[in-house]
C-alpha positions in Angstrom: 106.1 96.7 94.4 103.8 93.6 94.6 104.0 93.3 98.4 101.0 91.3 99.7 101.2 93.2 103.0 101.0 96.6 101.3 98.2 95.4 99.1 96.3 94.1 102.1 96.8 97.4 103.9 95.5 99.2 100.8 92.4 97.0 100.6 91.7 97.6 104.3 92.1 101.3 103.8 89.9 101.3 100.7 87.1 99.3 102.5 87.4 101.7 105.5 87.0 104.7 103.1 83.9 103.0 101.5 82.4 102.4 104.9 83.0 106.0 105.9 81.4 107.3 102.6 78.4 105.0 103.2 77.9 106.3 106.7 78.1 109.9 105.5 75.6 109.1 102.7 73.2 107.7 105.2 73.5 110.7 107.5 72.9 113.2 104.7 
């Protein structure tokens, strides 16, 4: 369950989601 690789992938995905939301917020 505590797989560093999975955790790293989750963090990358989370950061990508935040960046996407930030861009959308700027456009709106």
